[in-house]
C-alpha positions in Angstrom: 226.9 157.9 225.9 224.4 155.3 226.4 220.7 156.3 225.9 218.3 156.3 229.0 216.2 153.3 229.3 212.6 153.9 228.6 210.1 154.2 231.4 208.5 150.8 232.1 204.8 151.2 231.9 203.1 149.3 234.7 199.8 147.7 233.7 196.9 146.1 235.2 194.9 143.7 233.0 191.2 142.8 234.0 189.3 140.1 232.1 187.1 137.4 233.1 188.3 135.2 230.3 191.5 133.4 231.2 192.8 132.6 227.9 192.1 136.3 226.5 193.7 137.7 230.0 196.9 135.3 229.7 197.4 136.1 226.0 197.4 139.8 226.7 199.7 139.5 229.7 202.0 137.5 227.8 202.2 140.0 224.8 202.6 142.9 227.1 205.4 141.5 229.2 207.4 140.7 225.9 207.6 144.3 225.5 210.8 146.1 227.0 209.0 148.9 228.1 206.1 147.2 229.6 205.3 145.2 232.7 202.0 143.6 233.9 202.0 144.4 237.7 198.5 143.0 238.4 195.7 140.8 237.0 191.9 140.6 238.1 189.1 138.4 236.6 186.1 140.5 237.9 185.4 144.0 238.4 185.7 144.1 242.1 189.1 142.6 241.9 190.2 145.1 239.4 189.3 148.0 241.8 191.0 146.3 244.7 194.2 145.6 242.4 194.2 149.2 241.1 194.2 150.5 244.8 197.1 148.3 245.8 199.3 148.8 242.7 198.2 152.2 241.2 199.5 151.1 237.8 200.2 153.6 235.0 197.8 151.9 232.7 194.8 149.7 233.4 193.0 147.5 230.7 189.6 146.8 231.9 187.1 144.4 230.2 183.6 146.0 229.7 181.7 143.0 230.9 183.0 141.4 234.1 181.1 139.6 237.0 180.5 141.4 240.2 181.2 144.9 239.1 181.0 145.8 235.4 183.7 147.8 233.5 181.8 151.0 233.5 181.2 150.9 237.3 184.8 149.9 238.0 186.0 152.8 236.1 183.8 155.1 237.9 184.8 153.8 241.3 188.5 153.9 240.4 188.4 157.5 238.8 186.5 158.8 241.9 189.5 157.8 244.0 192.1 158.3 241.2 191.0 160.9 239.2 194.2 160.7 236.9 193.7 157.1 236.3 194.6 156.0 232.7 192.1 153.2 231.7 191.7 151.5 228.6 188.2 149.6 227.9 188.8 146.4 226.2 185.7 144.9 224.6 184.0 142.5 222.2 181.2 144.9 221.9 181.1 148.0 219.7 177.7 149.2 220.1 177.1 152.7 220.4 175.9 152.8 224.0 178.8 150.5 225.2 181.4 153.0 223.7 179.7 156.0 225.0 179.2 154.8 228.4 182.9 153.5 228.6 184.3 156.8 227.5 181.8 158.9 229.5 183.0 157.0 232.7 186.4 158.3 231.9 188.3 155.7 229.8 190.9 157.2 227.8 190.6 154.7 225.1 188.3 151.8 223.8 189.6 149.0 222.0 187.9 146.1 220.6 189.4 142.5 221.3 190.2 142.0 217.7 192.5 145.2 217.4 195.9 144.1 216.2 198.6 143.5 218.9 200.7 146.2 217.4 198.0 148.7 217.8 197.1 147.7 221.3 200.7 148.4 222.3 200.9 151.6 220.6 197.5 152.7 222.3 198.8 151.7 225.7 202.1 153.9 225.3 200.0 156.7 224.1 197.5 156.5 227.1 200.6 156.3 229.4 201.7 159.5 228.1 198.4 161.1 228.6 196.8 160.8 225.3 193.3 159.7 224.5 192.4 157.2 221.6 189.4 156.5 219.5 189.6 154.7 216.1 187.9 156.4 213.2 185.2 153.8 213.2 184.4 154.1 216.8 184.7 157.8 216.6 182.0 158.0 213.9 179.7 155.9 216.1 180.4 157.9 219.2 179.5 161.0 217.5 176.3 159.6 216.2 175.5 158.3 219.9 176.3 161.8 221.3 173.6 163.3 218.8 170.9 161.0 219.9 168.8 162.3 222.8 169.5 160.2 226.0 166.6 158.2 227.7 165.4 159.2 231.1 165.7 156.7 234.0 162.0 156.1 233.6 162.2 155.7 230.0 164.9 153.1 230.4 162.8 151.2 232.8 159.7 151.4 230.3 161.8 150.1 227.6 163.5 147.2 229.6 160.0 146.0 230.3 159.0 146.5 226.6 161.8 144.2 225.9 160.4 141.5 228.0 157.2 141.5 226.1 155.0 143.3 228.8 152.2 145.3 227.7 151.3 148.7 229.0 149.0 147.4 231.8 151.7 145.1 232.9 154.3 147.8 232.9 152.1 150.2 234.7 151.4 147.6 237.5 155.1 146.9 237.9 156.3 150.5 238.0 153.2 151.7 240.1 152.2 154.4 237.4 149.2 154.7 235.2 148.8 153.2 231.8 148.6 156.7 230.2 151.9 157.7 231.9 153.3 154.4 230.5 152.0 155.3 226.9 153.5 158.9 227.3 157.0 157.0 228.1 156.5 154.7 225.4 156.0 157.4 222.9 159.2 159.3 224.0 161.1 156.1 223.8 160.0 155.4 220.2 160.8 159.2 219.3 164.2 159.1 220.8 165.2 155.6 219.2 163.7 156.8 215.7 161.2 153.9 215.7 157.8 153.6 214.5 156.4 151.0 216.8 157.4 149.2 220.0 159.1 146.3 218.3 161.3 148.5 216.3 162.1 150.5 219.3 163.3 147.4 221.1 165.2 146.3 218.0 166.9 149.5 217.8 167.8 149.6 221.6 169.4 146.0 221.3 171.5 146.9 218.2 172.7 150.2 219.9 173.5 148.4 223.3 171.0 150.5 225.2 169.6 147.2 226.7 170.8 143.6 226.6 168.8 140.5 226.8 
């Protein structure tokens, strides 16, 4: 008696780099149990294509035009709570990993991940499993232990990264200089920094802000 054919995993691939996207599509379509049913080159297209095709697995680049990967995940999962999404990124900073998984991604893969591993992760995610490599898991654990910045602290930090002093920050945010100093102190404490420059460097290294 012949064995039943494996279920075909229907996949959406969203990446704004055509060569990367086409290479991944070709690899996945070569698998007997996989079929790429839709492609997108920006976050808005990814959301639209997901609505149309409702794939078994969606692979989304973290950084895409129009709508970023994290925002796309939030939108998709608000409409399709069981959506199985894999973040696909060149970034491995703590904040990128944390935000991607916090948004609801079931796996986080770096773009230099071996092809065989990518294929196995897709199968696992299609079966309802989560996947985080040991390396990423360690970084995620470290990120979760760090206190999060408030929205105002993030605004202050972003302006610090642009080289603005307390007076300029106070003017832009329409708050007092003493309030700015309070937020700067909190930012440095939360980022384990001894001064403003160190705080900005740590934030860049961890992916909290990008220049």
